[in-house]
Phi, psi and omega in degrees: 000319180300327181299325184256008184303310181297325178296315181296315179298318180297321179296313181297315179295322179295320177298314178299320182293320179295316178299317179298312182296319178299311183293319190277324192237339185241155184268309185261140177262353183267069182209146182294343182302331182287333175294318179294318179298316180297315181297315180296318180297317181299309182291324179293311182291326177298320178293320178299313180297324181292335183258014183281144166237161186301311183294317180296320180296314181296313181298311181295326180290320178298314179295319180297319178296317177298317178298316180298319178298314179299317180300313182296314181294311187285337173297321176293314179300320182292346179280305182210024178064031174227170177261017187288348187251013182289309185267112174207184185293345181256003185302312182295318179299314179298315182297313180293321180298312178297321180296312180297314181299311182294316181300316182292320179293315180297316179299321179294318177300317180295325177295320177297314178300320189280324188245017182296141177236046181274146186272146171260097181219184185248153172258124182241141167231102188067234179267352181280134176252134181248151177057044174249185181261019180276162178294324179297317178296322177301314180295317180298315178299318179300314181295317180300316180295314181299314181297322180297335181270346185304319178304326179289322177297316181289325180290321186249026180304139002274355180160170181260124181231126175265187178299318178298319180298316181294322177297320179289323176299318180299321176292321183295324181264003172087014179264359177222154181291136179295134178217148180273011172303315166258123188313126186296332178296316178293322176300322178295321177296316177301313182300318182302305186283324178296317181288329174297311179298319180292321180296323181286318189253339185076011184235123182293329178297319177293324176301317177297318181296327178296316177298316182299317178297318176303314181296319178300316180296312182298317179295318178298320179296316182291322177293322178295327178296323177296316178299319179296321179295316178297326177294316180296328180273007176061038171292138183310144186301324181295324178292317178297321179296319178295319179298317178300313179297324178297312180294327181283314194244353171296115193301332181293324178301318179290314181298316181289331179295337179251018179248131181275085176226146176295332183297334188289301180299324178300315180293331176288326181287327186305309179297331176295318178297320179296322177297315179298318178296320180298316179290323178297318186281320186260351180221048192302311186300311181293319181301310184282349180282347182245123180298329180298319179298314180298318180297316180296317179300317181294318181296313180297319178298316180294324176297321177297320174304312189278333188281331174215145184295330178279356176298332180301320182294324180301309185290311186294318181286335179283326186308311183299323181294316178294319181298323180290313181294324182256032184300336177298334182250029188299332182295338177254325183290313183298312176300324178297314180293318178297322178299319179299313183294315182295315181296315182298305184292329176295312178297317181298314180299316181293313182296316181295323180290315182294317184266359180054054183272137179269141175288159176292165181294143177297338180298336181298335182265002189244021183305313185296302182295324180295318178296321181294317178294317180296323179295315178301316181296320183294315188262348184225026182304320183290341180272343184279140176285164185298324180295318179294317179297322178294321177299313181298312183296332181292337180271356182231153182278341181263163184282330182224095184292338178299329180292338181271351187290126172236118187304332186250006181211121184269350184306316180299323179286315180301323183296338182265000180296131174277091189299317181298316181294320179299314182299331181271346187224046182296321180295319178297322179296317179298317179297319178298315181298318180292323179296315179290328177301317182296322184269338187224051183300316181299319178295323178297315180296314180298321179296314181297312182294318181301324184269008183215352192295342177294345182269357178215000179250108187302331183278356179299143183233133178200167178298150185248310186220150177269148181228016183227170173262124179299132175306135185210170179253021181258359181083012179276133178211150181275128180226100182295132177272330176234159179293317175063046182295323178294319177301316181296321179295318178295316179302324184295343182271344190296314182270003179289130178244010181254006179254112182304145178069307180301319181298329180290341180293342182243023181259124178298318181300322178297314179299319180300313182289328175296321177293319176301317180298317178299316178296319179302322179296317179297322178292320179296334177270006179062028175268069191291333179297336180296338178306326180296333179284334179271339184303317180302319182289328179285326174296315177301315180300320179297324179290326180280335173299328179268014184279174185289336187245143188286341186200065183262109186302317185296328176297326185260010184302330179300330177297323183282328178284332181272338185304316178302324179293314180298317178295316180300322181298336179280353175256012176257125179284165184305322181298318181292325180296317184275349187280107182298336181294340182263008178297139185256001187302318188284349181237351187287317187248000000 
């Protein structure tokens, strides 16, 4: 019986998978395609079972179960923003189907990580070496990435600006009051390059193009730094080649490189910070022995503080965990962390005082509770007593906040917050929120998931990238230098959700689960310190889950820029991780 155990399990799992696929994705069951699906599933699952180890099986199964739960819940939310469709006659089939599918795929990925026999070698053309850890290779990679993006720059000249971009531009050229709603440091960078371009040419459009070229160069440099790091860590050449092609030709990288958003440079800095954290954690003694390394770590950390307002949470929340793990080196680690905090808050206080900069609205941090209260008011107004309704209305400028409620966007509700009243009655607001939580827990859960499920549900659909210049009164206009028909054809595929596999390439949820899978592999190998390398991206992810929009790609762009690094780290053996001689800090930047 033991001899045929895997065969029997593979047959049963394949049958469940066929039933799931028929119910979920196909209309007719009377087709030969199901024989092919069953046969393919059987041989695939039999191979998966043959390559199982206890730790790998447990880890992949836990992740698969979590994925299945998310799929079942969010499929209901994606229907009408409620949980009313979770329990039905197909719930168990759906749950088991997603679990089997996810478990088999995750197990296969882990087998690839574990048994890869890819070579670490060089690509040569004549005397030139490509994808190595040399400075020449670093420069070549930077140029290749930059050149690959040029068609997008020429197609969308002078650059892509949304409403947020134009608001920031107005601050940069001095026609609007400075506010930290858009980080003032990033606004300052825009002002520097835009005004240089305008001073030389007398044309604001050229000023925008100067900033865009600067941004393209910086992003290309940071992506090239990731490639250099993977080279130093002896990641197989095929993986490095795929990463290079991803940075060059993944269309969002090109589109975002010519888009004036704070999210872009921030997303470029994140993988650099992760590299520094990796060397700090796994090569601590050598890292801390050089003042240059400490200085670079502090500079990058401060840039993360300044480039996005939620960057502060990444650095501050990560610090205690690193300090605990590296407590043996506390005499150097603690002063470094204190220096980062003191410099950031010192600079911020001085700059804000000198320039009289206003902080962003407190409403920006209240998307979740405001949406929950608004949902309760919208669907249960008749059940609320007059005192409760009066309490709710006192926190908003409109008479009926329920009318403003949009399950997937909190901006309409946030815009109605009576900020002055809230600032004077924060305790009352908390009490109100807790009171409604007790009576309308299901609505609170539905509100939260509706306003965030795009960040963990792969099938969620929303716009990905902007391709136009927002109408403005600054004289900025889009003037294509080339027709760019190929660029347009590629662009047309980005928001398509009807093309299998391709649609997943632009899914935030897919990127999130791939990162979870990468972390799971490290845990299954008992490389627990690696959790610290994933912590920054998960802290960032938690902040975007609490953001105003349910599925905003640019907020999550850092997941996509960091993903190649996380995947690459799984092709580094333990010796390379711990080997200080392979540290890239001293040559990367």
